[in-house]
Every structure is written in structure tokens, then in C-alpha cells.
Residue, then its C-alpha position, 0 to 999 in steps of 0.5 A: m196188248r190184244g182187246l175183243a169189243a163187243d156190246r161197248s164192252m172189252l175184255l182185255r187179254i194181256r201177256y205181261s211182258f213190259q216195265v212193272y211199277p213198285y206196288g204193295s207192302s212187305i207181304i207181298d215180297k213173300l211171293p218167289a221173284q217170278y211171281l212178283d211181278y205178274y202180281q205187281m204187274h196185274k194190280s197196276l193194270t187192273t188200277a189204271l184200266e179201272s180208271l178209264n171206265g166211261e160211256g165208251f169203254r167198260f172194263l171187265g178185267t185183265n187175265s194173264t194167259e199163264y197164270c191164275l193170279p191171287e185176289s190178295l195176299q193177306l189172310v182175310p176171315g173167310k177166306n184163304v190166300w191163294w199163290p199163283a198157279r199156272l194154267g191147268e194146275t190144282v193148288a193148295p192154299r197158302n195157309l192151313c185149311l184141311i178138310e176132315l173128311s177127307g184128310l186133304p187141303v183145300t183145292r183150287r184149279c187154274t182154268g182157262d186158256y191162252l186165248y182167253g187167259c186164265a182164272w180160278d174156278w172157285n173160291p173155297g172159303s176157310d169155313l170148310c177148314s177143319n178145328q181139329k189139331r193135328p200137330t205132325t200136320d201143323l209142322l210138315y206145313r210150316y216146314s213146306v211154307s218156310q225158306l229152309n237154310q242149310s243149318v236146319l236141313g238135317d233136322v227137317l229131312h229126318k223129322a220128315c221121316d219120323v212122321l212117316t214111321v207109323p203108316e196108320v197115322v199119316i194122312p194125305a195132306d202129310l204126304f202133300y206137305i212133305s213133297k212140297m218141302l222136297e221140292n223147295m229145297p233142291t237150291l239148297f244141294e246145287p252143285d256149287a252150294t257148300v251142302a257140308d264140309e267135304r271131310d264131313e262124309p257122315g253129314r253128307h250121306s245122312y241127307f242121301c239117307n234121309i232122302s231114301n228112307i222118305l221115299s222107302r216109307v212112302m211104299y209103307l203107306n196105305e195105298t188109298t192114302v197115297v192115291l188120294s193126295q196124289r189124284a188131288l194135288n199130284t203129290t207123287n209127281i212133285l215127290l218122284d221129281a223133288t228127290e230126283t232132282i236133290v239126288n242128282q244134284l248130291a251126285l255132281a257135287n265135288g263132296t261126293d267124290a270122296m265117298m264114291q269109295g265102294d261104300q254101302y250104307d245102311c240107312q235103317t242102321p245109323g253109322a252101318v256101312q260096308q265096304l266091299r270093294r276099294n276105290d270102284g267110284t260107287v256108293l250105295f244107300r240100302t233102305s227097307r224098300l228103296i236102293v239107291l246106287i250112284a257110280d261113276p263108270a271112269v273109275a271102274n266100269v260100273t253101270g248098273l245094279a241087279l237085285f237077286r233073290t235068296s232061298k228065302s225071298r224065293s219062297e215069300s215071293d212064289d207065296l205072294s197071292d195074286d195081289l202084287n201090293d198084299d206084302v205088307q211086311e217084306d222088303f229088300n232085306d232078304y235080297s243081294l245085290r251085284y254091281l253090273y259093268m258095262n260090258q256085261s253080256i245082256e244074254s247071260l244075265l237073263a238066264e241067270s234064275d234067281l234074278e229079280i230086278g235090274s238094268f245098267i247101260p251098256q258100253y255101246v250107249i256110253e260110247s255113243l253119248d261120247e261121240l255125240n259129245d265130241a260132235f257137240a263140242t266140235s259143231e261149237e267151236e267152228e261156229d263160235p268166231d270168238f274161239v277161232e280168233a282166240s285160238t290164233t293168239p300168241v300162246s302167252e296169251p290167255q285163251s277163252s276156254l270151253p265150259t267144263p262137260t258135267p262128269l258122267r255119274i249114273i243113278v240106279t234106283v229100285y222101289y220095291n212097290d208102285h205106290a208112287f206111281r199109281e194112275t189116278k183115273n177110275g176104270t182100267i189102268a196100268r199097273p206094275i207085275s215087277k218092281i220098279i227100276s229107274v235109271n238115270m244120268p243128270g246132266y245127259g238128258s232122258r233120251m238115250p242114242d241106243e237101247i239100254p236093257i231093263y230085266t224084270r220078274e213078273h209076279k202075275q203069270d196069269r195076265p199079259g205084261r208090256c214093258g213101260y216107263w212113268s211118264f210125268e205128263a198128264d194123260n188129260s186135265t184131271e189125272f197126273g201121270h201115267w205108265s207108257y208104252d212109248e220105245c220100249r219094246l220085249l226083247n226077250s224072255s225066259g220064264t217069268l223073266s223079261l228082258c226089255g229095251c228101252f231109250h228113255l232113262t226113267s222108271f221101268s216096270r213091266l206092266t198090266k192092266d187092271i182095274q181101280m176105283v178110286e175109293t172115297v171117304s164113306v159109302s158115296q164121299k167127293l174125294i175133295a168133300d165140300k159142302g154138298t158132302l153134308a147134304l147127302d149125308i143128311i139126306t141118307a140118315i133121313g132115309c135110312s131112318l124112315s126105311l127102318l120105322g117102315v120095315l118096323g111097321i111091317f114087322a108089327t103088322a105080320v105079329l099082331f094080325p096072323a091072317w095077314r101073315a099067312k098070306a103068300s105075298s106077306k111072306i115074300l115081303l116080310q123076306l124082303s123087309c128083313a134084308i133091308a132091315i139088317e142093312m139098315i142097322i149095319i149102317f147105322l150102328e157105324g157098321p163097316d165105317i168103324d175104327q179099325n183101331r177098334i177091331s180085328q182084322i178078322e172082326c172088320a173081314l166078317l163085318g164086310a162080308i156080312f154087309h156084302y152078304i145082306i146086299l146080295v139077298t136084298f137084291m135076290w129078293m128083289l129079283i124075285t119080286a121082279y119075276l112076280q110081277f111079270m107073271r101076274y100083269v104079264k103072263v096073267l094066265g095059268q099058274l103064277r107060282p111054281a109048287h113049293f115056291i116060298l121054300k125055293a126062292t127062299v134057299c135061293c135068295w139066302g142060300g145063293p149070296l153065302l156061296i159067293v161071300s164064302l168063296f171070296l172070303s175063303l180065298d183071299y179075306t182081305l179083300y174085305l179089310k179097310r185100305d185106311n183108316l180114314s177114307d176106307i170101309c170095311y167092303p168088298h175090294g177087287t175082285a170080290l167088288w168087281y165079281g162078286l157085287l158089282l156084277p150080280i148087282g148089275m145084271i139084277i137091276f138089268i134084268n128088273l129094269i126090262s121087267f119093269v118096262i115090260v110090266m108098264y107097257h102092258i099095264f099103260t095098253i090095257p084096252n078100255n073095256l076091260t076095266k071099269t075104272a074112269d080114266h082119271a082113276m086109271t091114270l093114277a092106279q097106273l102112276r101109283l103101280s109105277v112109282f110102286l114097282f120102281f121102289l119093289l124092284g130096286l131101280p134106284w140103284i140105277f142112279g147109284m151106278l151112274t155115279t160110279g166114276t164120276e164127281d157129278k152129284l146129281f145121280a148122287y142126290l138122286f140116289c140118296l133121295t130115293a134108295p134108302v127109303q125103300g123100306f118105307v115105300l114098302f110099308v105105304y104100299f103094303v100096309l097103308m094103302d092095302p084094304t086088308a091091312r088097314r081093316f086089321w089095324y083099324r079093328k085093333l085100334q079101336r079096342l084102344p080106350c084112347v080111340t073114339r069108335k066111330d062107324k064101322q065103314l071099314d068093316g066091309e071094306q073089300t081086299t081089292s080096290p072097287n076102282t082098279s084090277f091094279n093093288t099092291y099084292l106080289 
């Protein structure tokens, strides 16, 4: 026990390791045994130390240095039940509590360190839970928290497969609860356990098929759904680890030996099985997007698998777009398989032009493993005095035997895409440019004595690639899993085929750099929604409403007063207001967030393209206004507007964005489609987002910001002898112009750019408070604060019978402010 005393107080940081007394009720018994002791100890210590509170001792609390422990195991109204979590782990509550917008359960993270112990970061209440009922999610949740037994195992796995059959309806929580369900299953598949009768071969192979089908159907899910679930709760890592553990245990089970007779099971068609070779020590399970081979090399020397393209798959592969994940309707059905033997020639396989992906364990690696096992066994015999004594006893006496070595099994798995292997950080990430192959030898560790060959075909020839493997270790405390390059190198290449050598046994691929943004619900939703989301939505709605009202006021002024409309500055204002109005209308009419089941892909692409176009048009007019303000307040003298300036500006602002959007729409219209119906919008994605939207917007904002700084410098440094304005009036005029230019030049979008890649709500609130009200600010400055527009409106209102006529003080009002030269003209 260690203590920290300061100002008559003490913080106890205790690593629990001593005797615990019984505490609690039967509800506590539901906790796993490894957590139950910690929980009971924490309760006992807290009760005992609280009784010591006095003048010389003030009890603050007790923390475990390994776990964040539950406050309660009973479901209390308004609260959730949180089971223990390891330091740095993010968990979902034990009860079902989903956030409707994100499709995720609420989460809580265990923070702290080994010095001061662990503590929960916050305690989200049950008021965040959605009232919407989802029977499939509720079923998967009950599976994930129940103690399953072998009698229901087959039905549970089959129902999990059925849930994933329709990818469009799967939400991130469904995938998470499936992974937790599988994580709790490995104890049912231990090699000593009787999963099914050894003669019941169909019952045993169905487990393999169900596991394979689950992983295969995950690769049909929408990328955004998978990444959201992985980023929030480490879902795909849990799924991969659980399925690998289950397959390893099944492969080592006694009953599996009877299946390894050369059979190939087509898991998409129940009962479909082929036997290409008899008694070769292999069994293969094939689904549309996953292939699993289990081999015993001691029977027929089979140690690997190669996948080859047929003529049909070759033509389809050649027609693939630059995005490897656009192959929505493709699968392994048009590929052929070949088993690889331990004496396979490494270089000759690389020369086969139709090879897609493959790997095997060479003979020299297996021989090295045998030598290591013999060396370890010999060293154990020499160091074990009991063994030496037993070996000198008479033959008739029983001798102690060494543990039976783990049977050698080689498991090769081929994945069609990288849905289960996605890095979750924003910005530059590693992405596979080939299919993914996993090699595993259960019981022999992941580090091999020599390199094993990995063959991959690159599908993005214009990007440099590297050999890499998937690491389950996190890069930092907020990201789970990443692609790594350690101990993997390029051995040789032939065209688009690459030969890598790696010392690890894990999942391999050929990698390149890519850029991703983990896009969130609606336009600016957090990954894991909270109460702040509603506030941002309300602020945005109010701002957009004010902006629309302001634009309507500008249009009304232009329609009613031709003299005001004829001014050059009013023409530019009307063009900018028109673009803002169209943008607001698209957002208000559900726009890019429309349910994809109500529209076709072409309609979604067109809607996203229109939204893209009108945003660029708005920013182009902001750039024009920045140029005019610069010419007016900085250059001052000479010709401020070139000849036919309005016409040229109109062609540039409305025609330039049209060329950009048409280019991306013609190259690949799928760049504007929703990635899923839950957390995405009809909006530019990929290259269209980065190079067609963010890059032009960023450049315009940068230019406008420079113009703003230069203009304000010249405004605030005007000599006193050049103006008749009093100091106070001058200051007010300068501040008014500063605010006006800030909105006119679109500078609030800087806050929007700063929200990219972060969950901090400060800039999100600043953006939502400023950017949506641009149309209203333009109305205030160009209509309400413009003397000419006010005089027009006053005369118009005087004609109404309900308006009392006053003196005509505004009739002679000047069109420029008498106190300052800073007016609101463009």
C-alpha cells in the first residue's frame, strides 16, 4: 500500500493483491471471476477507509492501477451500468444504450496512469439512449451479454450471418455486438471440448462456414459503418482476434482431423463439397469474399495457398477504377485456387502472370522450427532434475512424460478487401493496394526463424507500395490497430506482382499512402454524439433561417427599386446572395442528407454535384469581393474596375466551378454518392473532396485573409488629417467595417477548416455561430445600413395607409455617411 499526504489529506493508490472478503449480492456474481475480486476488494476498502475519516485523515478514494471499476452493478434510472475496463480501454455499457444518429452505443474510456491509478473519463447517462427499437440490434446485444452454450451455438452463429446479409441496414452497433459475441465464444471451442461428435462432420464444418461467412459479409458492409465502429470501440480488431482464436482452436481439435481429407466446402451453398485430392491433410472453406485453408504439412507437404485470376476476373481487374474498394459486386467466385507445397520454388511462382495473391511456409522454415523445438525439449530435459531421476528408474516403473507437442497446423486466410483492416486516424494512412492474406501456425507463435514469401498483385500502379502487415497494437491512446512495415521487405517484383519477405505470421498486403477523413453524421456531427450535437444543429438552423430572410430582403429591395438594382455593387451583391440562397435551400430541403432509399444513385450524385458547385460559386464571388475591397481601400487611385468587369466576373464565378464539378462527375460519379445511409451525405468524397472542394476553398480563404489583413492595416493607419471623423466615430466605423469584411470575405469558414480532424467543439461552435448568418449580415450592411436603400424603403412604406407619415428628414439624406468615408459599397 502506498500513500500520498498533502494538506492533511491522503490519496490511496492501491494495487489489489491481498485477501478479499465476500461482498454484495447475486448480481455481482455475473461479473467474470477475474473482475469479481477487484470489485469486491474495491468495495471493502472503500467502506473500511471511509470509516477512518477524522481530523487527521481525509479519505479521497481508492483506484486500481489496472482497471476502472463499476460504481454499481444495478441498473438505476438515468444511469448506465459499466463493467470493468482496462487502463486505456473504451467500452460500451452493459445495458443496451444506442445513440440514434451515430448508430453506436454510448462509450466510456478508462483513463489515468500506473502512478495515480485508473479513473473513468465521464459518465454518460441513459438520457442519451435512443427510444427507437431495433429488433436485430437487441438480439445481437443479448447474444453478446449472455452465457452461450454449445446447444445454441449453431443457431447463434447462423443468425449473426443473417443480420449481415443486408449491408444497408447494419449499423455500427450491430457489428460491435457481433464481435463481442464471438469474443465470448472461444472457451466453447477449446481443443479438449467436444464441440460436436467426431462423427458429426457436417456439424463441425458448419462452425467453420459460419465464422467464414461472418467475415465475408463484413467485407460487403459500408466502409463508413465499419470505420465508425472500429474507431469508437476497436470492433474489427476484436472481431479478427476472436475469429482467429476460434479457427485456431477448431483446427487443433481432435474432431477436425477427420475433416482434413482434401475436402473443399462451398459455404455459400449448404452441403456443397468437393474432394479434389484424397487424404492430403487439407480442408478448405470458401465464401464469396473469404477463403480459409487448414493444412497438416506432415500428411502431403501442403503449406500454403495461391489465388489465380481467370480470364473473366482478369478483364474485370483491368477495368477497376483507381479506388480498390469500388468493386462492390465482385468476389472470389471467378478465381481459381492452387495448393502450394513446402518445396515450392519461390521465383518460379513469381513468374506466373495470372497470380493474384499467395503464400506458403517453405521447407527450411519448418525444419528450423523442428530444430528449435528439439533444442528447447533437450534443454528442458537437462534442467529438470525430476526427469533425470525418472530416467534412471527401472523400466517397470512408470516414468513422467514431457507434454505432448502442439500438432502442426497451417492456416491461410485470404481477404477480398481491407474493410476489417482500416486505420482510424484522420489524415495520411496506409491502405492496401492488393488483396490481403493471413498466415498462421497456432501454438508456434508469430515470430518465424526465417522469412516467409508473400505474393501480391498491386491494383494501383501509379502509387508507390511497401510490404507490410497488420499490427493489433495501437499507435496512441485513441487509435486502434495500424499497418506496420517492421521486418517486412521487398524481395523481388515482376510487373504488378511483388514478392515480399516477412518474419511475422499475421495478415499481409502491399501498402500505399492514402488520405482519409472519418466523416461523421450530417455535415458536422461528432463521431460519438452527445448533447452538444443538438445545440450545434439548433444554432445552424437558426443561422440558416436568418440568412434566408436576409437574402429575401436583398431580393425584395432589388425587385422594388430598379435604381438601387442598377448599381454595380448591387449586381455583385445579388449574384453572391443568389448563391447563398441556393446553398441554404439545399440544406433546408434535407438536401445531401436525404435518405438514399428514396433516390437513385444518379440523383444522389447530381445532388452532391450541385451542392459542390454552389459552394464553389459562393466562394468565387467572395474572392471577387475581396479583390474589389482591396482595390478600393488599398489602391484607391486609378481605375478600380476593368472594362466589362461585371460580365467577366459572372462568367468566371459561374463557369469556373462548373468546369471543376463536370470534370469530377464525368471521371467518376460515385465520388458524390453516400458511403452509407446512416452517417454520410451526397457530397464530394475522395479526390473530389480534397482537390475539387477543400483545395480551392482553402486557397480562396487564404487569399481573402491576406486581403483582409492588408485592408484593415490601411484603414487603421489612415492619417488624422485625411478624415474629419471624431476619434470615437472613427473607431466605430473601423470596427463596423472589420465585422462587415470578416463576413463578406467568408472568413468564418476558417473555423470550419480548424474543426477538421478534431472533436474539440470550440471551433465547431464558432463556425456554426458565424458562417450560416452570412446572408443576414449582408442584408444588414447593404440594405439596413445603406442610406440610399433606407430612403427607398422609407418612401415605399410611406405609401402604406398603416404607416404614419413623419417629417421627410430622410428625403435629403446623403448616400454616403457624413461622419466617415467607410461605407458598405462593393
